[in-house]
MDTraj code that builds the backbone (N, CA, C; nanometers):
import mdtraj as md
import numpy as np

residues = "MET ARG LEU PHE ILE ALA ILE ASP ILE ASP ASP SER VAL LEU VAL SER VAL ALA LYS LEU GLN GLU GLN VAL LYS ASP ARG MET LYS ASN ARG ASN GLY LEU LYS TRP VAL GLY PRO GLU LEU MET HIS LEU THR LEU LYS PHE LEU GLY GLU VAL ASP GLU THR ARG ILE GLU GLU ILE THR ASP ALA ILE THR ILE VAL CYS LEU GLU LYS LYS ILE PHE GLU PHE ARG LEU SER VAL ILE GLY SER PHE GLY ARG PRO ALA LYS VAL LEU TRP LEU GLY SER ALA GLU GLN ASN ALA GLU LEU ALA ALA LEU ALA GLU SER ILE GLU GLN GLY LEU SER GLU LEU GLY PHE GLU LYS GLU THR ARG PRO PHE SER ALA HIS LEU THR LEU ALA ARG ILE LYS ASP ASN GLY VAL ASP LYS ASN LEU ARG ARG ILE VAL SER ASP PHE GLU LYS ILE LYS PRO MET THR VAL LYS VAL ASP SER VAL CYS LEU TYR LYS SER GLN LEU THR SER ASP GLY PRO VAL TYR THR LEU LEU ARG LYS VAL GLU LEU SER PRO VAL ARG ASP ARG GLU SER".split()
xyz = np.array([
    [7.6877, 1.9385, -3.8578],
    [7.6379, 1.8054, -3.8814],
    [7.6592, 1.7678, -4.0272],
    [7.6863, 1.6365, -4.0507],
    [7.7066, 1.5866, -4.1875],
    [7.5710, 1.5578, -4.2488],
    [7.5453, 1.6148, -4.3659],
    [7.4157, 1.5978, -4.4305],
    [7.4309, 1.5418, -4.5714],
    [7.3279, 1.4689, -4.6140],
    [7.3205, 1.4253, -4.7530],
    [7.1745, 1.4167, -4.7952],
    [7.1525, 1.4206, -4.9259],
    [7.0182, 1.4137, -4.9836],
    [7.0088, 1.2831, -5.0605],
    [6.8989, 1.2091, -5.0385],
    [6.8904, 1.0751, -5.0960],
    [6.7475, 1.0359, -5.1289],
    [6.7369, 0.9262, -5.2010],
    [6.6098, 0.8608, -5.2294],
    [6.6053, 0.7343, -5.1441],
    [6.4965, 0.7165, -5.0711],
    [6.4789, 0.5928, -4.9942],
    [6.4404, 0.4794, -5.0881],
    [6.4769, 0.3590, -5.0498],
    [6.4477, 0.2392, -5.1282],
    [6.3430, 0.1569, -5.0545],
    [6.2391, 0.1122, -5.1264],
    [6.1313, 0.0316, -5.0667],
    [6.1863, -0.0941, -4.9998],
    [6.1220, -0.1344, -4.8902],
    [6.1626, -0.2548, -4.8181],
    [6.1614, -0.3781, -4.9071],
    [6.0628, -0.3892, -4.9971],
    [6.0554, -0.5073, -5.0844],
    [6.1787, -0.5154, -5.1755],
    [6.2275, -0.4012, -5.2213],
    [6.3484, -0.3986, -5.3039],
    [6.4697, -0.4336, -5.2178],
    [6.4736, -0.3827, -5.0952],
    [6.5871, -0.4110, -5.0070],
    [6.5981, -0.5596, -4.9731],
    [6.4841, -0.6282, -4.9654],
    [6.4862, -0.7744, -4.9427],
    [6.5557, -0.8422, -5.0614],
    [6.5232, -0.7987, -5.1824],
    [6.5873, -0.8545, -5.3025],
    [6.7365, -0.8209, -5.3060],
    [6.7725, -0.7003, -5.2627],
    [6.9131, -0.6594, -5.2589],
    [6.9898, -0.7472, -5.1604],
    [6.9312, -0.7741, -5.0443],
    [6.9967, -0.8586, -4.9435],
    [7.0213, -0.9993, -4.9989],
    [6.9245, -1.0529, -5.0722],
    [6.9416, -1.1863, -5.1334],
    [7.0551, -1.1835, -5.2359],
    [7.0616, -1.0756, -5.3135],
    [7.1679, -1.0604, -5.4121],
    [7.3049, -1.0527, -5.3438],
    [7.3131, -0.9784, -5.2338],
    [7.4386, -0.9702, -5.1577],
    [7.4832, -1.1096, -5.1147],
    [7.3896, -1.1890, -5.0666],
    [7.4225, -1.3259, -5.0219],
    [7.4743, -1.4101, -5.1380],
    [7.4151, -1.3941, -5.2561],
    [7.4606, -1.4694, -5.3733],
    [7.6041, -1.4312, -5.4092],
    [7.6353, -1.3025, -5.4022],
    [7.7713, -1.2577, -5.4322],
    [7.8676, -1.3108, -5.3261],
    [7.8298, -1.2999, -5.1993],
    [7.9145, -1.3504, -5.0898],
    [7.9458, -1.4980, -5.1088],
    [7.8448, -1.5748, -5.1491],
    [7.8632, -1.7188, -5.1665],
    [7.9644, -1.7525, -5.2748],
    [7.9845, -1.6620, -5.3708],
    [8.0783, -1.6855, -5.4801],
    [8.2218, -1.6488, -5.4427],
    [8.2385, -1.5760, -5.3321],
    [8.3710, -1.5268, -5.2956],
    [8.4434, -1.6238, -5.2032],
    [8.5747, -1.6391, -5.2279],
    [8.6557, -1.7258, -5.1430],
    [8.6976, -1.6534, -5.0156],
    [8.7297, -1.5242, -5.0290],
    [8.7776, -1.4453, -4.9156],
    [8.6859, -1.3247, -4.8977],
    [8.6055, -1.3262, -4.7918],
    [8.5095, -1.2177, -4.7687],
    [8.5569, -1.1185, -4.6630],
    [8.6673, -1.1486, -4.5962],
    [8.7097, -1.0677, -4.4814],
    [8.7467, -0.9243, -4.5165],
    [8.7929, -0.9009, -4.6381],
    [8.8336, -0.7656, -4.6761],
    [8.7190, -0.6784, -4.7232],
    [8.5960, -0.7303, -4.7178],
    [8.4785, -0.6543, -4.7589],
    [8.3970, -0.6132, -4.6373],
    [8.3517, -0.4904, -4.6365],
    [8.2589, -0.4443, -4.5322],
    [8.1242, -0.4260, -4.6010],
    [8.0353, -0.5217, -4.5778],
    [7.9049, -0.5219, -4.6431],
    [7.8139, -0.4177, -4.5784],
    [7.7373, -0.3492, -4.6621],
    [7.6424, -0.2484, -4.6140],
    [7.5104, -0.3185, -4.5855],
    [7.4585, -0.3002, -4.4655],
    [7.3291, -0.3581, -4.4306],
    [7.2195, -0.2924, -4.5124],
    [7.1241, -0.3717, -4.5634],
    [7.0163, -0.3131, -4.6443],
    [6.9410, -0.2008, -4.5735],
    [6.9322, -0.2064, -4.4422],
    [6.8612, -0.1011, -4.3678],
    [6.9322, 0.0340, -4.3775],
    [7.0584, 0.0339, -4.4205],
    [7.1358, 0.1581, -4.4348],
    [7.1435, 0.2049, -4.5805],
    [7.0826, 0.1298, -4.6710],
    [7.0955, 0.1631, -4.8132],
    [6.9988, 0.2726, -4.8564],
    [7.0497, 0.3575, -4.9423],
    [6.9732, 0.4661, -5.0019],
    [7.0473, 0.5046, -5.1290],
    [6.9821, 0.5804, -5.2143],
    [7.0476, 0.6281, -5.3352],
    [7.0802, 0.7757, -5.3144],
    [7.2070, 0.8054, -5.2981],
    [7.2489, 0.9428, -5.2700],
    [7.2392, 1.0297, -5.3954],
    [7.1720, 1.1426, -5.3799],
    [7.1633, 1.2415, -5.4877],
    [7.2698, 1.3490, -5.4710],
    [7.3003, 1.3825, -5.3440],
    [7.3976, 1.4893, -5.3172],
    [7.4497, 1.4763, -5.1750],
    [7.5824, 1.4681, -5.1601],
    [7.6450, 1.4702, -5.0281],
    [7.6845, 1.6139, -4.9990],
    [7.6366, 1.6672, -4.8871],
    [7.6618, 1.8073, -4.8530],
    [7.7811, 1.8249, -4.7600],
    [7.8154, 1.7207, -4.6845],
    [7.9246, 1.7316, -4.5887],
    [7.8806, 1.8049, -4.4629],
    [7.9757, 1.8691, -4.3971],
    [7.9467, 1.9403, -4.2724],
    [7.8678, 2.0682, -4.3018],
    [7.7513, 2.0787, -4.2391],
    [7.6623, 2.1927, -4.2617],
    [7.6090, 2.2399, -4.1272],
    [7.6002, 2.3706, -4.1093],
    [7.5442, 2.4261, -3.9866],
    [7.3947, 2.3936, -3.9793],
    [7.3490, 2.3576, -3.8616],
    [7.2093, 2.3188, -3.8394],
    [7.1107, 2.4280, -3.8823],
    [7.1539, 2.5528, -3.8757],
    [7.0646, 2.6643, -3.9111],
    [7.0285, 2.6662, -4.0599],
    [7.0988, 2.5879, -4.1428],
    [7.0745, 2.5882, -4.2873],
    [6.9736, 2.4814, -4.3310],
    [6.9239, 2.4011, -4.2369],
    [6.8331, 2.2912, -4.2728],
    [6.7095, 2.3422, -4.3464],
    [6.6506, 2.4501, -4.3003],
    [6.5273, 2.4996, -4.3633],
    [6.5510, 2.5492, -4.5051],
    [6.6611, 2.6223, -4.5297],
    [6.6859, 2.6706, -4.6656],
    [6.7182, 2.5543, -4.7592],
    [6.7846, 2.4520, -4.7085],
    [6.8113, 2.3314, -4.7893],
    [6.6793, 2.2626, -4.8224],
    [6.5928, 2.2494, -4.7213],
    [6.4614, 2.1876, -4.7420],
    [6.3796, 2.2671, -4.8431],
    [6.3850, 2.3991, -4.8343],
    [6.3126, 2.4832, -4.9306],
    [6.3616, 2.4583, -5.0734],
    [6.4936, 2.4459, -5.0906],
    [6.5499, 2.4209, -5.2241],
    [6.5039, 2.2851, -5.2772],
    [6.5016, 2.1844, -5.1905],
    [6.4552, 2.0503, -5.2303],
    [6.3070, 2.0566, -5.2680],
    [6.2285, 2.1304, -5.1892],
    [6.0841, 2.1417, -5.2138],
    [6.0566, 2.2047, -5.3498],
    [6.1310, 2.3093, -5.3850],
    [6.1127, 2.3747, -5.5154],
    [6.1380, 2.2750, -5.6284],
    [6.2430, 2.1958, -5.6150],
    [6.2741, 2.0940, -5.7165],
    [6.1623, 1.9899, -5.7236],
    [6.1187, 1.9401, -5.6083],
    [6.0189, 1.8321, -5.6046],
    [5.8827, 1.8756, -5.6580],
    [5.8493, 2.0034, -5.6454],
    [5.7232, 2.0531, -5.6999],
    [5.7182, 2.0402, -5.8519],
    [5.8352, 2.0444, -5.9144],
    [5.8440, 2.0382, -6.0605],
    [5.8600, 1.8964, -6.1133],
    [5.8817, 1.7990, -6.0246],
    [5.9098, 1.6617, -6.0680],
    [5.7931, 1.5698, -6.0347],
    [5.7624, 1.4811, -6.1275],
    [5.6565, 1.3820, -6.1086],
    [5.7165, 1.2529, -6.0544],
    [5.6341, 1.1745, -5.9855],
    [5.6746, 1.0416, -5.9379],
    [5.7152, 0.9577, -6.0585],
    [5.8236, 0.8811, -6.0446],
    [5.8719, 0.7968, -6.1541],
    [5.9367, 0.6707, -6.0971],
    [5.9783, 0.5841, -6.1863],
    [6.0454, 0.4597, -6.1466],
    [6.1757, 0.4453, -6.2244],
    [6.2702, 0.3718, -6.1652],
    [6.3902, 0.3310, -6.2373],
    [6.4250, 0.1897, -6.1931],
    [6.5156, 0.1257, -6.2656],
    [6.5476, -0.0135, -6.2364],
    [6.6936, -0.0319, -6.1973],
    [6.7147, -0.1078, -6.0915],
    [6.8483, -0.1528, -6.0535],
    [6.8688, -0.2855, -6.1247],
    [6.9765, -0.2957, -6.2036],
    [6.9869, -0.4142, -6.2880],
    [7.1288, -0.4647, -6.3125],
    [7.2290, -0.4021, -6.2511],
    [7.3660, -0.4457, -6.2774],
    [7.4539, -0.4204, -6.1543],
    [7.5523, -0.5086, -6.1357],
    [7.6513, -0.4916, -6.0288],
    [7.7815, -0.4455, -6.0925],
    [7.8510, -0.3548, -6.0245],
    [7.9790, -0.3073, -6.0737],
    [8.0682, -0.2672, -5.9582],
    [8.1843, -0.2123, -5.9916],
    [8.2758, -0.1653, -5.8876],
    [8.3370, -0.0333, -5.9310],
    [8.3748, 0.0483, -5.8326],
    [8.4430, 0.1745, -5.8567],
    [8.5881, 0.1587, -5.8131],
    [8.6766, 0.2192, -5.8878],
    [8.8167, 0.2253, -5.8474],
    [8.9010, 0.1144, -5.9069],
    [9.0308, 0.1418, -5.9171],
    [9.1302, 0.0422, -5.9571],
    [9.2481, 0.0567, -5.8639],
    [9.2714, -0.0302, -5.7701],
    [9.1895, -0.1486, -5.7435],
    [9.0510, -0.1093, -5.6914],
    [8.9575, -0.2006, -5.7026],
    [8.8187, -0.1741, -5.6632],
    [8.8100, -0.1354, -5.5167],
    [8.7321, -0.0308, -5.4897],
    [8.7104, 0.0174, -5.3529],
    [8.5648, 0.0022, -5.3091],
    [8.4729, 0.0027, -5.4067],
    [8.3301, -0.0045, -5.3772],
    [8.2639, -0.1038, -5.4722],
    [8.1822, -0.1906, -5.4171],
    [8.0979, -0.2813, -5.4947],
    [7.9582, -0.2226, -5.4917],
    [7.8949, -0.2047, -5.6082],
    [7.7679, -0.1336, -5.6133],
    [7.6648, -0.2052, -5.6998],
    [7.5387, -0.1654, -5.6785],
    [7.4258, -0.2099, -5.7585],
    [7.3667, -0.0864, -5.8235],
    [7.3536, -0.0891, -5.9552],
    [7.3035, 0.0284, -6.0249],
    [7.2185, -0.0079, -6.1446],
    [7.2016, 0.0892, -6.2332],
    [7.1190, 0.0719, -6.3526],
    [7.2062, 0.0474, -6.4744],
    [7.1630, -0.0450, -6.5582],
    [7.2357, -0.0712, -6.6825],
    [7.2158, 0.0440, -6.7804],
    [7.0991, 0.1088, -6.7731],
    [7.0721, 0.2206, -6.8625],
    [7.0511, 0.3476, -6.7805],
    [7.0861, 0.4602, -6.8397],
    [7.0676, 0.5892, -6.7729],
    [6.9186, 0.6228, -6.7702],
    [6.8666, 0.6621, -6.6551],
    [6.7270, 0.7019, -6.6433],
    [6.7215, 0.8549, -6.6486],
    [6.6539, 0.9074, -6.7512],
    [6.6512, 1.0525, -6.7740],
    [6.5862, 1.1273, -6.6578],
    [6.4787, 1.0710, -6.6007],
    [6.4096, 1.1400, -6.4906],
    [6.4970, 1.1452, -6.3656],
    [6.5679, 1.0361, -6.3384],
    [6.6565, 1.0323, -6.2222],
    [6.7735, 1.1285, -6.2403],
    [6.8323, 1.1289, -6.3589],
    [6.9431, 1.2205, -6.3878],
    [6.8977, 1.3660, -6.3768],
    [6.7763, 1.3947, -6.4263],
    [6.7228, 1.5319, -6.4200],
    [6.6967, 1.5731, -6.2750],
    [6.6472, 1.4806, -6.1933],
    [6.6237, 1.5102, -6.0510],
    [6.7556, 1.5429, -5.9822],
    [6.8574, 1.4598, -6.0053],
    [6.9888, 1.4827, -5.9431],
    [7.0470, 1.6164, -5.9885],
    [7.0342, 1.6472, -6.1169],
    [7.0879, 1.7734, -6.1701],
    [7.0139, 1.8939, -6.1118],
    [6.8825, 1.8826, -6.0975],
    [6.8043, 1.9929, -6.0396],
    [6.8404, 2.0157, -5.8929],
    [6.8603, 1.9072, -5.8182],
    [6.9047, 1.9187, -5.6775],
    [7.0416, 1.9859, -5.6736],
    [7.1306, 1.9407, -5.7603],
    [7.2667, 1.9966, -5.7679],
    [7.2611, 2.1469, -5.7956],
    [7.1799, 2.1854, -5.8928],
    [7.1682, 2.3263, -5.9311],
    [7.1068, 2.4096, -5.8183],
    [6.9984, 2.3582, -5.7586],
    [6.9324, 2.4315, -5.6503],
    [7.0244, 2.4559, -5.5321],
    [7.1079, 2.3582, -5.5007],
    [7.1985, 2.3736, -5.3864],
    [7.3205, 2.4582, -5.4207],
    [7.3595, 2.4581, -5.5491],
    [7.4723, 2.5446, -5.5870],
    [7.4324, 2.6907, -5.5701],
    [7.3021, 2.7202, -5.5896],
    [7.2530, 2.8569, -5.5701],
    [7.2566, 2.8977, -5.4229],
    [7.2663, 2.7995, -5.3343],
    [7.2803, 2.8289, -5.1907],
    [7.4271, 2.8309, -5.1483],
    [7.5169, 2.8126, -5.2454],
    [7.6596, 2.8195, -5.2149],
    [7.7274, 2.6852, -5.1959],
    [7.6546, 2.5738, -5.2159],
    [7.7177, 2.4423, -5.2051],
    [7.7928, 2.4127, -5.3339],
    [7.9109, 2.3554, -5.3194],
    [7.9959, 2.3271, -5.4348],
    [7.9317, 2.2214, -5.5236],
    [7.9348, 2.2465, -5.6539],
    [7.8799, 2.1511, -5.7502],
    [7.9730, 2.0303, -5.7626],
    [7.9128, 1.9139, -5.7761],
    [7.9882, 1.7910, -5.7979],
    [8.0456, 1.7949, -5.9392],
    [8.1729, 1.7609, -5.9526],
    [8.2364, 1.7645, -6.0845],
    [8.2233, 1.6309, -6.1575],
    [8.2099, 1.5223, -6.0815],
    [8.1940, 1.3905, -6.1451],
    [8.0505, 1.3746, -6.1948],
    [8.0319, 1.3006, -6.3044],
    [7.8952, 1.2771, -6.3518],
    [7.8160, 1.1952, -6.2494],
    [7.6854, 1.2195, -6.2429],
    [7.5989, 1.1478, -6.1502],
    [7.5953, 1.0001, -6.1864],
    [7.6129, 0.9151, -6.0860],
    [7.6092, 0.7704, -6.1052],
    [7.5128, 0.7110, -6.0025],
    [7.3938, 0.6743, -6.0485],
    [7.2913, 0.6205, -5.9584],
    [7.3314, 0.4808, -5.9137],
    [7.3521, 0.4628, -5.7830],
    [7.3913, 0.3308, -5.7334],
    [7.3613, 0.3158, -5.5851],
    [7.3503, 0.1911, -5.5429],
    [7.3462, 0.1550, -5.4012],
    [7.4796, 0.0888, -5.3703],
    [7.5424, 0.1279, -5.2607],
    [7.6678, 0.0646, -5.2217],
    [7.6359, -0.0684, -5.1542],
    [7.6865, -0.1778, -5.2127],
    [7.6678, -0.3112, -5.1554],
    [7.7749, -0.3409, -5.0509],
    [7.9006, -0.2991, -5.0811],
    [8.0121, -0.3264, -4.9900],
    [8.1257, -0.2297, -5.0193],
    [8.2058, -0.2051, -4.9162],
    [8.3296, -0.1288, -4.9319],
    [8.4443, -0.2283, -4.9237],
    [8.5379, -0.2154, -5.0139],
    [8.6482, -0.3106, -5.0226],
    [8.7677, -0.2530, -4.9484],
    [8.8044, -0.3180, -4.8388],
    [8.9107, -0.2673, -4.7509],
    [9.0469, -0.3278, -4.7826],
    [9.0483, -0.4437, -4.8504],
    [9.1715, -0.5175, -4.8749],
    [9.1838, -0.5416, -5.0249],
    [9.2926, -0.4901, -5.0854],
    [9.3104, -0.5039, -5.2304],
    [9.3117, -0.6496, -5.2753],
    [9.3550, -0.7387, -5.1910],
    [9.3614, -0.8802, -5.2266],
    [9.2392, -0.9573, -5.1817],
    [9.1280, -0.8850, -5.1604],
    [9.0075, -0.9476, -5.1044],
    [8.9658, -1.0708, -5.1836],
    [8.9700, -1.0618, -5.3122],
    [8.9344, -1.1762, -5.3939],
    [8.9879, -1.1515, -5.5337],
    [9.0826, -1.2325, -5.5736],
    [9.1447, -1.2165, -5.7055],
    [9.0419, -1.2321, -5.8168],
    [8.9322, -1.2972, -5.7862],
    [8.8300, -1.3236, -5.8875],
    [8.7155, -1.2229, -5.8839],
    [8.7331, -1.1105, -5.8124],
    [8.6228, -1.0158, -5.7944],
    [8.5668, -0.9670, -5.9283],
    [8.6532, -0.9303, -6.0216],
    [8.6046, -0.8814, -6.1513],
    [8.5230, -0.9881, -6.2240],
    [8.5682, -1.1135, -6.2172],
    [8.4936, -1.2211, -6.2823],
    [8.3594, -1.2425, -6.2132],
    [8.3610, -1.2370, -6.0798],
    [8.2367, -1.2539, -6.0038],
    [8.1386, -1.1430, -6.0403],
    [8.1886, -1.0191, -6.0460],
    [8.1033, -0.9057, -6.0824],
    [8.0471, -0.9250, -6.2231],
    [8.1310, -0.9695, -6.3171],
    [8.0829, -0.9881, -6.4544],
    [7.9770, -1.0981, -6.4629],
    [7.9831, -1.1958, -6.3734],
    [7.8803, -1.3009, -6.3693],
    [7.7438, -1.2453, -6.3284],
    [7.7440, -1.1301, -6.2618],
    [7.6189, -1.0689, -6.2152],
    [7.5790, -0.9487, -6.3007],
    [7.6335, -0.9409, -6.4224],
    [7.5999, -0.8278, -6.5092],
    [7.4533, -0.8291, -6.5499],
    [7.3971, -0.9475, -6.5611],
    [7.2553, -0.9571, -6.5973],
    [7.1800, -1.0188, -6.4806],
    [7.1193, -0.9322, -6.4010],
    [7.0400, -0.9782, -6.2874],
    [6.8946, -0.9394, -6.3112],
    [6.8070, -1.0021, -6.2364],
    [6.6651, -0.9684, -6.2489],
    [6.6474, -0.8237, -6.2020],
    [6.5970, -0.7355, -6.2895],
    [6.5835, -0.5939, -6.2526],
    [6.4904, -0.5739, -6.1323],
    [6.5272, -0.4779, -6.0493],
    [6.4481, -0.4405, -5.9328],
    [6.3968, -0.2990, -5.9559],
    [6.2658, -0.2820, -5.9552],
    [6.2061, -0.1514, -5.9836],
    [6.1951, -0.0689, -5.8559],
    [6.2495, 0.0519, -5.8606],
    [6.2461, 0.1442, -5.7479],
    [6.1511, 0.2586, -5.7837],
    [6.0532, 0.2819, -5.6970],
    [5.9607, 0.3937, -5.7159],
    [6.0186, 0.5155, -5.6441],
    [6.0293, 0.6255, -5.7170],
    [6.0800, 0.7504, -5.6591],
    [5.9613, 0.8434, -5.6394],
    [5.9197, 0.8582, -5.5125],
    [5.8058, 0.9451, -5.4826],
    [5.8411, 1.0550, -5.3834],
    [5.9675, 1.0565, -5.3364],
    [6.0100, 1.1601, -5.2415],
    [6.1619, 1.1721, -5.2425],
    [6.2079, 1.2822, -5.1852],
    [6.3508, 1.3088, -5.1677],
    [6.3707, 1.3385, -5.0199],
    [6.4757, 1.2817, -4.9614],
    [6.4978, 1.2923, -4.8165],
    [6.6291, 1.3636, -4.7836],
    [6.6248, 1.4407, -4.6757],
    [6.7443, 1.5035, -4.6199],
    [6.7816, 1.4250, -4.4947],
    [6.9040, 1.3727, -4.4936],
    [6.9508, 1.2907, -4.3818],
    [7.0704, 1.3539, -4.3119],
    [7.0788, 1.3253, -4.1824],
    [7.1990, 1.3548, -4.1038],
    [7.2749, 1.2241, -4.0908],
    [7.4053, 1.2289, -4.1072],
    [7.4896, 1.1099, -4.0967],
    [7.5867, 1.1276, -3.9810],
    [7.5833, 1.0314, -3.8888],
    [7.6782, 1.0327, -3.7764],
    [7.7651, 0.9086, -3.7890],
    [7.8954, 0.9286, -3.7886],
    [7.9879, 0.8163, -3.7945],
    [8.0175, 0.7692, -3.6532],
    [7.9958, 0.6404, -3.6286],
    [8.0230, 0.5825, -3.4967],
    [8.1148, 0.4624, -3.5135],
    [8.1654, 0.4097, -3.4032],
    [8.2527, 0.2923, -3.4097],
    [8.1772, 0.1686, -3.4582],
    [8.0442, 0.1704, -3.4471],
    [7.9620, 0.0588, -3.4947],
    [7.9137, 0.0799, -3.6380],
    [7.9570, 0.1877, -3.7012],
    [7.9131, 0.2178, -3.8370],
    [7.8305, 0.3447, -3.8387],
    [7.7869, 0.3865, -3.9573],
    [7.7112, 0.5111, -3.9676],
    [7.5698, 0.4980, -3.9118],
    [7.5193, 0.6098, -3.8603],
    [7.3801, 0.6187, -3.8157],
    [7.3167, 0.7309, -3.8967],
    [7.2079, 0.6981, -3.9690],
    [7.1390, 0.7965, -4.0510],
    [7.0087, 0.8368, -3.9849],
    [6.9866, 0.9677, -3.9750],
    [6.8642, 1.0209, -3.9148],
    [6.7911, 1.1038, -4.0187],
    [6.6662, 1.0676, -4.0456],
    [6.5848, 1.1423, -4.1410],
    [6.5469, 1.2763, -4.0788],
    [6.5823, 1.3863, -4.1482],
    [6.5483, 1.5204, -4.1004],
    [6.4246, 1.5749, -4.1711],
    [6.4166, 1.5548, -4.3026],
    [6.3037, 1.6036, -4.3814],
    [6.2764, 1.5063, -4.4948],
    [6.1487, 1.4958, -4.5312],
    [6.1083, 1.4152, -4.6460],
    [6.0150, 1.5012, -4.7300],
    [6.0496, 1.5203, -4.8583],
    [5.9722, 1.6051, -4.9479],
    [5.9160, 1.5176, -5.0601],
    [5.7843, 1.5215, -5.0750],
    [5.7161, 1.4392, -5.1750],
    [5.7306, 1.5001, -5.3144],
    [5.7409, 1.4132, -5.4162],
    [5.7345, 1.4575, -5.5548],
    [5.5879, 1.4771, -5.5916],
    [5.5632, 1.5493, -5.6999],
    [5.4257, 1.5711, -5.7455],
    [5.3668, 1.4396, -5.7940],
    [5.2424, 1.4121, -5.7560],
    [5.1801, 1.2870, -5.8030],
    [5.1550, 1.2927, -5.9531],
    [5.1590, 1.1748, -6.0151],
    [5.1266, 1.1666, -6.1569],
    [4.9762, 1.1653, -6.1703],
    [4.9238, 1.2589, -6.2466],
    [4.7770, 1.2678, -6.2636],
    [4.7401, 1.2162, -6.4019],
    [4.6268, 1.1448, -6.4079],
    [4.5755, 1.0999, -6.5377],
    [4.5332, 1.2222, -6.6171],
    [4.5538, 1.2139, -6.7478],
    [4.5079, 1.3238, -6.8326],
    [4.3555, 1.3236, -6.8377],
    [4.3003, 1.4427, -6.8274],
    [4.1542, 1.4530, -6.8324],
    [4.1076, 1.4453, -6.9772],
    [3.9966, 1.3738, -6.9980],
    [3.9465, 1.3560, -7.1339],
    [3.8726, 1.4798, -7.1795],
])
top = md.Topology()
chain = top.add_chain()
for i, resn in enumerate(residues, 1):
    res = top.add_residue(resn, chain, resSeq=i)
    for name in ("N", "CA", "C"):
        top.add_atom(name, md.element.get_by_symbol(name[0]), res)
traj = md.Trajectory(xyz[None], top)
C-alpha cells in the first residue's frame, strides 16, 4: 500500500483556500490544462513513504509517536502562492517565511523513519499545499504574472496538533486518502508560577 505522513488542515482554513483557488481561476484565460486539487484532499505532506507492506504500519506509527511526544502544538501561516518546475508543473500555497517548528517536525519524522530503513529525502523540506497540477505547458502564458499578483495574500493560520499516517489509492476518479493513524502532539502547558 502507498503511504504518506501529513498534517491535516482545519476546515476553516480549507474554506479560505477554496476561495483563493477561485480567485486564481478567475484570473486565468485557459484553465483546461490545470487539474485543481479539491480542498477535501488537501494536506501538508511531511514524508511520502511510497509502497510499504501493511505489516510495517505499527512500527511507522511508533516512530511517529516518539517524535510527537517531543513536539509541542504550534502554528504556522500559509501566505504565498508559487509554482514548482520549469515549465511549472505544480501550483502551490505555502509560507513566505520558514517556520522552525514545522521544519524541525519534518526533520524529526525524516530521521525517525530513516532509522527504520526508509530512504531520506534529499531535497530540502518545502511546506506547501498543492492547489493544482499543471498538465499543459501552454496552460496560461500569464501564469507567472498571475502567481506574482498573489505573492501577498491574507495569511491563513494552521494549527499543528497532530501528525497523520495515510494510505493513498490512485483511482480513475483521482486519489482516495484513508486515515490509518493519528498521533497527537504534546499539549502546550502554561508555566507554573
